[in-house]
Every structure is written in C-alpha cells, then in structure tokens.
N, C-alpha and C positions, 0 to 999 in steps of 0.2 A: 712381371707381377703388377706394376702400376696400371699397365694396358689392359689385363684381365679385369681389374677392379673397375676401370672407366668403362669398360664394355658391359659388365654386370650392371652398373648403373644407368647405362643407357637402356639395356633392355627393360630394367624396372620402370623407367621413365615411360617408354613406349607402351607397357602394360597398363600404367596408369592413365595414360591418355586414351586407350582403348576403352578402359572403364569408364571415363568421363563422358565418352561419346556414347556409350550404351545408356549413361544415366540421363543424357540429354534426350534421347529417344523415349525414355520411359516416363518422361515428365519432371524430373528432378525432384527438387524440394526435400523435405524431410524423409519420405519414403524412399527416395532415390539414394540417400546417405544410408539409411538402413540395409538396402540391398547391396550397396558397395561394401559395407562391412560384412554382410553374409557372404559375398562372393570371394572376399579375401580369406575369410575362415576356411572356406571349402576347397581352396586350391589344392592342397596337398592330399584330400580325400581321394579314395579310389572307389568311386560309385560306378554304377552301371553305365552312365553317360560319359565316363572318363574318356572313352574312344574318340569322341568329338563327334560321334554320330547323334542327330537329333531324333527323338522319338517323337511319334505321332500322338498328339494329345487331342482326345476326343470329348465330346460333352457327355456327362453321366446320365443325362435323360435317355430313357429307352427309344429307340429308332431314330435318334437325331445324328444326322450325317453331316452336321456343320463342320466345315473346314476351319480349323482354329489356328492354323500356321500364322495367319495375319491378325489374329485376334489380340486384344490388349493383354498385357501381362497378367493382370488381376484375373481375367476369365481364363487364361491358361493354368495359371496357378491352381485356381479352384474346380478346374474341369467343368466349366459351365459355359456355354455360349451366351452372347448378349441376349438374344431373344428369351431364352428359357430362365436368366436370371431375373427377368422382370415379369414373366409369365406368372398368372395367378395360380394356375394348377398344373403340374407335371407329373408324369409317371416315372419314378425312380424306384427300382427293385419290385415292381409290381404294386407300389403303394403311391396314392395321390398325395403329392408333396408340393411344398412352395421353397423357393431359395430365401433364406433370411440374410439380409443385407449386414446385420450386426455380426451374426457368428459365421458367415459365408459358409453356411452348410444347408443342406435340404432336411426340412423338418415336415412333420405331418401337418396337414391343415389343421387340426385342433389345436395345434400350438400358437396359431395367430389369431388376432382380432378382426373379424370382417376381411377388408381387402390390405390390411396393413402388411408391410414387407419385411417387419422385423417381428420375431417371436415374442411372445408375452413376457417371458423371463428377462430378456434383454430390455425391452422397452421399461419395465418396472425399475431396472436398476437405473436406467437413463432418466427416468422421472424423478427417482429419489435423489440422484444427483442434482437435477435441476431445482427441486424443492429446496434442498440444503443450501444451495448458492443463493437462491432467491430469498429465503430467510435471512441469511446473513446480510444480504444487500439492504433489505428493509429494516434492519435492526430489530428483528423479532428476538425476545429473550432478555432484552434490556430492559430494567426496571425504571 
C-alpha cells in the first residue's frame, strides 16, 4: 500500500515538472499560470484531442497556407498566422476584415478607425478606463 502511494506521488511530480517545462516554453508569467490552471481542469475531460493526436491548425484567412505547427501559442489558439494578425485587410468568409488585437477576432473594416488594430468598441472602453484613472490621479472632483 505504501509503495503504491509513493509511486502515485512520483507520477504527479513528473506531470507537474512536464507542465512547468511547457510553461517555460510559452513565456511563463501570469498567462503561463492561467494556462497551467486550465490544463489541470481539462485533464479528465474526454475531448476530440484526447487520443494524443495533434490536429492541424490553419489560419482562418482564405487561401492562407501558413504552417502553424511552430507558431506561437497565441496564434494557434486564435487560428491566425502572424502575418495576417498584423495585416490591414484580409479576406475571411468573403468579407474584407481586420484582426482586432483586443478582441482576438476578425471584424469588418468599418469597425476600425483608420489603420488602428483595435476595434472602436474596445478602444472606447480602454480610453474610458484611462480617463477615469487620470481623473483620480489629478484629483478632479475634489473641491
């Protein structure tokens, strides 16, 4: 009985070490910790990828043949290659669109100001937060 417990502990430690190595590859930091938590939560799930086979991830942009096997985790997760994530105009589902850095989604060009990479809605929220913190810092509202 004692031997089986010790073996179980060893295998858990080995799993944790493997996850730490994966986190080091992905850049670590806060995002790495979130990914680690997500991985632990998904261990027992029986999803399509549970067989250990890796699925081929391709860019969402029409006619893009970019090999994303070595792409950054962010690009694989959002299914957009590095080039198209920064491109001013791309074709997705027959529409001229741009990748929004804030939403991590493609939006129609009408949702962007000029050459900005964040949609108006997200930029408005960002600017509102900046105005609030700036007002607090400068002491506005005090008489």
